[in-house]
DOKE-459919 format. One line per 10 residues: number of its first residue (from 0); their letters; for each residue z, x negated, y negated of N, C-alpha, C. Coordinates in nm, 3 decimals. Layout:
// residues N
NUM	a	Z,X,Y,Z,X,Y,Z,X,Y; ...;
//
This chain:
// residues 135
0	xxxxxxxxxx	19.440,-9.035,-12.311,19.304,-9.068,-12.310,19.280,-9.186,-12.212; 19.200,-9.181,-12.123,19.163,-9.302,-12.043,19.110,-9.415,-12.104; 19.161,-9.550,-12.058,19.123,-9.665,-12.127,19.071,-9.755,-12.011; 19.003,-9.857,-12.072,18.963,-9.961,-11.994,19.047,-10.100,-12.013; 19.061,-10.167,-11.904,19.125,-10.294,-11.916,19.011,-10.407,-11.937; 19.027,-10.488,-12.044,18.918,-10.577,-12.095,18.975,-10.712,-12.095; 18.896,-10.798,-12.027,18.936,-10.951,-12.024,18.789,-11.022,-12.077; 18.824,-11.110,-12.186,18.696,-11.189,-12.220,18.759,-11.333,-12.205; 18.675,-11.418,-12.140,18.707,-11.569,-12.108,18.583,-11.626,-12.148; 18.601,-11.746,-12.195,18.493,-11.856,-12.212,18.514,-11.961,-12.118;
10	xxxxxxxxxx	18.407,-12.048,-12.110,18.421,-12.162,-12.028,18.555,-12.267,-12.047; 18.590,-12.262,-12.176,18.709,-12.356,-12.214,18.844,-12.291,-12.226; 18.845,-12.144,-12.241,18.971,-12.080,-12.265,18.954,-11.936,-12.253; 19.087,-11.870,-12.241,19.084,-11.721,-12.229,19.084,-11.683,-12.377; 18.996,-11.593,-12.425,18.977,-11.535,-12.552,19.069,-11.417,-12.582; 19.039,-11.316,-12.507,19.117,-11.191,-12.527,19.133,-11.102,-12.412; 19.251,-11.051,-12.382,19.271,-10.957,-12.300,19.351,-10.841,-12.367; 19.313,-10.706,-12.323,19.367,-10.592,-12.359,19.316,-10.465,-12.323; 19.341,-10.347,-12.383,19.272,-10.229,-12.343,19.175,-10.172,-12.454; 19.091,-10.071,-12.415,19.002,-10.023,-12.503,18.942,-9.903,-12.464;
20	xxxxxxxxxx	18.879,-9.823,-12.543,18.806,-9.696,-12.512,18.664,-9.730,-12.493; 18.611,-9.823,-12.550,18.463,-9.846,-12.541,18.454,-10.001,-12.570; 18.366,-10.037,-12.469,18.320,-10.192,-12.492,18.162,-10.185,-12.516; 18.117,-10.257,-12.627,17.973,-10.261,-12.650,17.933,-10.404,-12.638; 17.834,-10.437,-12.554,17.784,-10.581,-12.533,17.642,-10.576,-12.517; 17.582,-10.701,-12.546,17.432,-10.710,-12.533,17.403,-10.788,-12.390; 17.328,-10.726,-12.306,17.290,-10.782,-12.190,17.153,-10.827,-12.176; 17.102,-10.865,-12.066,16.963,-10.923,-12.047,16.879,-10.800,-12.060; 16.904,-10.681,-12.043,16.815,-10.565,-12.060,16.843,-10.487,-12.180; 16.930,-10.529,-12.280,16.956,-10.460,-12.393,17.101,-10.429,-12.416;
30	xxxxxxxxxx	17.150,-10.344,-12.514,17.287,-10.323,-12.547,17.330,-10.220,-12.448; 17.466,-10.232,-12.416,17.529,-10.135,-12.316,17.676,-10.091,-12.378; 17.695,-9.969,-12.357,17.818,-9.926,-12.392,17.891,-9.876,-12.268; 18.027,-9.939,-12.252,18.108,-9.896,-12.130,18.218,-9.816,-12.186; 18.242,-9.703,-12.117,18.367,-9.622,-12.148,18.422,-9.600,-12.004; 18.544,-9.544,-12.004,18.607,-9.521,-11.885,18.545,-9.423,-11.806; 18.539,-9.450,-11.662,18.468,-9.388,-11.561,18.330,-9.431,-11.544; 18.294,-9.547,-11.610,18.151,-9.599,-11.615,18.137,-9.641,-11.452; 18.005,-9.635,-11.415,17.966,-9.694,-11.284,17.972,-9.848,-11.287; 18.000,-9.890,-11.166,18.005,-10.053,-11.166,17.865,-10.120,-11.209;
40	xxxxxxxxxx	17.889,-10.223,-11.271,17.785,-10.302,-11.345,17.812,-10.460,-11.332; 17.708,-10.511,-11.311,17.700,-10.661,-11.293,17.587,-10.691,-11.377; 17.601,-10.774,-11.492,17.491,-10.798,-11.588,17.504,-10.946,-11.641; 17.394,-11.003,-11.674,17.404,-11.121,-11.771,17.435,-11.069,-11.910; 17.512,-11.161,-11.983,17.540,-11.146,-12.127,17.434,-11.238,-12.192; 17.358,-11.166,-12.295,17.285,-11.245,-12.395,17.360,-11.283,-12.517; 17.312,-11.384,-12.595,17.382,-11.406,-12.723,17.408,-11.272,-12.799; 17.514,-11.251,-12.839,17.533,-11.120,-12.903,17.683,-11.106,-12.953; 17.703,-10.972,-13.013,17.821,-10.922,-13.058,17.893,-10.832,-12.945; 18.014,-10.875,-12.905,18.074,-10.792,-12.825,18.191,-10.710,-12.915;
50	xxxxxxxxxx	18.215,-10.581,-12.900,18.292,-10.511,-12.972,18.374,-10.423,-12.868; 18.506,-10.426,-12.879,18.603,-10.354,-12.804,18.683,-10.264,-12.878; 18.645,-10.140,-12.874,18.708,-10.021,-12.965,18.852,-9.998,-12.892; 18.957,-9.995,-12.969,19.093,-9.952,-12.908,19.147,-9.877,-13.013; 19.261,-9.818,-12.987,19.361,-9.744,-13.057,19.397,-9.827,-13.190; 19.408,-9.955,-13.158,19.462,-10.046,-13.265,19.349,-10.100,-13.354; 19.229,-10.053,-13.335,19.115,-10.111,-13.406,19.017,-10.193,-13.329; 18.920,-10.235,-13.387,18.807,-10.288,-13.324,18.835,-10.439,-13.304; 18.816,-10.495,-13.189,18.814,-10.647,-13.171,18.659,-10.687,-13.163; 18.628,-10.779,-13.242,18.490,-10.827,-13.247,18.472,-10.970,-13.218;
60	xxxxxxxxxx	18.374,-11.005,-13.122,18.345,-11.132,-13.079,18.206,-11.168,-13.080; 18.171,-11.312,-13.114,18.043,-11.368,-13.099,18.039,-11.421,-12.962; 17.943,-11.382,-12.891,17.937,-11.443,-12.741,17.818,-11.497,-12.719; 17.816,-11.607,-12.640,17.685,-11.683,-12.612,17.677,-11.696,-12.470; 17.594,-11.627,-12.401,17.556,-11.619,-12.260,17.679,-11.590,-12.182; 17.642,-11.563,-12.055,17.764,-11.546,-11.947,17.732,-11.425,-11.872; 17.823,-11.361,-11.804,17.821,-11.251,-11.708,17.922,-11.139,-11.767; 17.896,-11.015,-11.733,17.978,-10.900,-11.743,17.986,-10.825,-11.602; 18.110,-10.787,-11.574,18.132,-10.708,-11.460,18.219,-10.592,-11.505; 18.176,-10.478,-11.432,18.245,-10.347,-11.461,18.266,-10.288,-11.332;
70	xxxxxxxxxx	18.406,-10.243,-11.313,18.434,-10.190,-11.189,18.577,-10.114,-11.205; 18.592,-10.002,-11.165,18.725,-9.927,-11.165,18.782,-9.946,-11.302; 18.716,-9.917,-11.408,18.771,-9.913,-11.550,18.823,-10.063,-11.582; 18.777,-10.171,-11.522,18.818,-10.298,-11.563,18.667,-10.369,-11.598; 18.666,-10.423,-11.717,18.558,-10.491,-11.780,18.597,-10.643,-11.790; 18.501,-10.721,-11.712,18.545,-10.877,-11.724,18.415,-10.923,-11.787; 18.430,-11.007,-11.888,18.327,-11.072,-11.965,18.360,-11.215,-11.957; 18.268,-11.287,-11.884,18.282,-11.429,-11.871,18.164,-11.501,-11.943; 18.191,-11.562,-12.061,18.100,-11.621,-12.150,18.081,-11.782,-12.144; 17.977,-11.827,-12.173,17.953,-11.970,-12.183,18.055,-12.009,-12.304;
80	xxxxxxxxxx	18.043,-11.955,-12.415,18.118,-11.971,-12.524,18.142,-11.837,-12.605; 18.274,-11.814,-12.656,18.298,-11.701,-12.735,18.401,-11.733,-12.845; 18.397,-11.649,-12.942,18.496,-11.661,-13.051,18.522,-11.519,-13.121; 18.654,-11.521,-13.173,18.692,-11.397,-13.252,18.582,-11.404,-13.373; 18.541,-11.281,-13.416,18.477,-11.283,-13.549,18.553,-11.333,-13.654; 18.695,-11.311,-13.659,18.786,-11.352,-13.753,18.798,-11.520,-13.766; 18.756,-11.575,-13.660,18.745,-11.729,-13.650,18.632,-11.800,-13.710; 18.528,-11.715,-13.731,18.395,-11.767,-13.784,18.404,-11.801,-13.926; 18.354,-11.923,-13.952,18.350,-11.967,-14.103,18.216,-11.930,-14.137; 18.211,-11.837,-14.224,18.066,-11.782,-14.259,17.994,-11.877,-14.319;
90	xxxxxxxxxx	18.052,-11.955,-14.418,17.973,-12.059,-14.495,17.920,-12.156,-14.399; 17.995,-12.199,-14.316,17.955,-12.317,-14.212,17.832,-12.251,-14.126; 17.863,-12.132,-14.096,17.740,-12.073,-14.001,17.605,-12.059,-14.088; 17.635,-12.034,-14.213,17.501,-12.009,-14.309,17.432,-12.157,-14.313; 17.537,-12.255,-14.329,17.460,-12.400,-14.352,17.398,-12.442,-14.219; 17.458,-12.411,-14.099,17.413,-12.445,-13.976,17.271,-12.377,-13.950; 17.258,-12.255,-14.001,17.132,-12.173,-13.989,17.014,-12.232,-14.072; 17.065,-12.267,-14.187,16.974,-12.321,-14.294,16.927,-12.450,-14.236; 17.011,-12.554,-14.185,16.976,-12.672,-14.148,16.871,-12.664,-14.015; 16.907,-12.579,-13.917,16.821,-12.556,-13.800,16.677,-12.502,-13.848;
100	xxxxxxxxxx	16.682,-12.405,-13.952,16.550,-12.344,-14.003,16.465,-12.457,-14.061; 16.538,-12.546,-14.149,16.481,-12.637,-14.216,16.408,-12.756,-14.118; 16.489,-12.781,-14.029,16.441,-12.897,-13.947,16.324,-12.830,-13.850; 16.321,-12.703,-13.811,16.231,-12.631,-13.739,16.091,-12.631,-13.825; 16.117,-12.608,-13.940,15.993,-12.586,-14.028,15.908,-12.731,-14.038; 15.968,-12.832,-14.020,15.917,-12.964,-14.030,15.847,-13.003,-13.890; 15.871,-12.945,-13.776,15.811,-12.963,-13.659,15.686,-12.885,-13.625; 15.582,-12.949,-13.564,15.451,-12.893,-13.528,15.471,-12.785,-13.414; 15.569,-12.820,-13.342,15.591,-12.742,-13.198,15.750,-12.700,-13.204; 15.761,-12.591,-13.160,15.915,-12.534,-13.146,15.986,-12.618,-13.053;
110	xxxxxxxxxx	16.117,-12.657,-13.117,16.205,-12.738,-13.028,16.310,-12.643,-12.979; 16.340,-12.635,-12.849,16.434,-12.549,-12.783,16.564,-12.563,-12.842; 16.615,-12.679,-12.877,16.758,-12.704,-12.919,16.770,-12.652,-13.062; 16.664,-12.658,-13.150,16.664,-12.609,-13.277,16.662,-12.455,-13.268; 16.571,-12.407,-13.194,16.583,-12.235,-13.155,16.729,-12.197,-13.110; 16.792,-12.272,-13.025,16.919,-12.224,-12.979,17.020,-12.245,-13.082; 17.017,-12.359,-13.171,17.111,-12.366,-13.284,17.077,-12.255,-13.402; 16.960,-12.213,-13.416,16.938,-12.083,-13.502,16.986,-11.959,-13.447; 16.975,-11.939,-13.301,17.024,-11.814,-13.239,17.179,-11.805,-13.241; 17.232,-11.913,-13.220,17.398,-11.930,-13.230,17.445,-11.897,-13.366;
120	xxxxxxxxxx	17.389,-11.946,-13.471,17.424,-11.943,-13.610,17.399,-11.785,-13.654; 17.300,-11.730,-13.619,17.250,-11.605,-13.654,17.364,-11.498,-13.577; 17.378,-11.536,-13.446,17.481,-11.437,-13.367,17.617,-11.464,-13.450; 17.646,-11.580,-13.480,17.785,-11.603,-13.548,17.791,-11.505,-13.669; 17.682,-11.504,-13.750,17.677,-11.432,-13.870,17.666,-11.283,-13.847; 17.608,-11.235,-13.737,17.611,-11.096,-13.704,17.753,-11.040,-13.669; 17.830,-11.131,-13.600,17.965,-11.098,-13.546,18.066,-11.081,-13.677; 18.051,-11.182,-13.766,18.130,-11.181,-13.879,18.090,-11.052,-13.960; 17.976,-11.023,-13.975,17.925,-10.895,-14.051,17.980,-10.780,-13.985; 17.975,-10.760,-13.846,18.016,-10.657,-13.782,18.170,-10.627,-13.795;
130	xxxxx	18.243,-10.742,-13.805,18.385,-10.723,-13.838,18.420,-10.648,-13.967; 18.329,-10.693,-14.065,18.339,-10.646,-14.200,18.297,-10.497,-14.195; 18.218,-10.451,-14.113,18.166,-10.319,-14.116,18.249,-10.210,-14.034; 18.274,-10.102,-14.097,18.352,-10.010,-14.018,18.253,-9.940,-13.906; 18.324,-9.919,-13.778,18.244,-9.872,-13.664,18.278,-9.740,-13.659;
//
């Protein structure tokens, strides 16, 4: 069976490299699934969950911003920040979300930094949940 070569890097470190049969990522125009033989793509990555399906099981990541390039069965994901779903401290993410929501509720006008904190915490929780869910 044909496979993709997948590389996920963040601004501060290489996160994961390997092969997979399918990559699912959230782009600026919605979720996209990449399989071997896919047409070339260059897209922005939105905050979201990236899933790499392989014969060894799913690799699940929380990704915050960046770019994705697909060409000749090579998927390169360059994220602002990214982490393995297994690395996420769910209780800490829940506390961060609650703090951001409580602080936002006190404000008359939306604060972009609080909205960003909410999005990141929610994204981390989605990634942790996706890791627990069978695909």
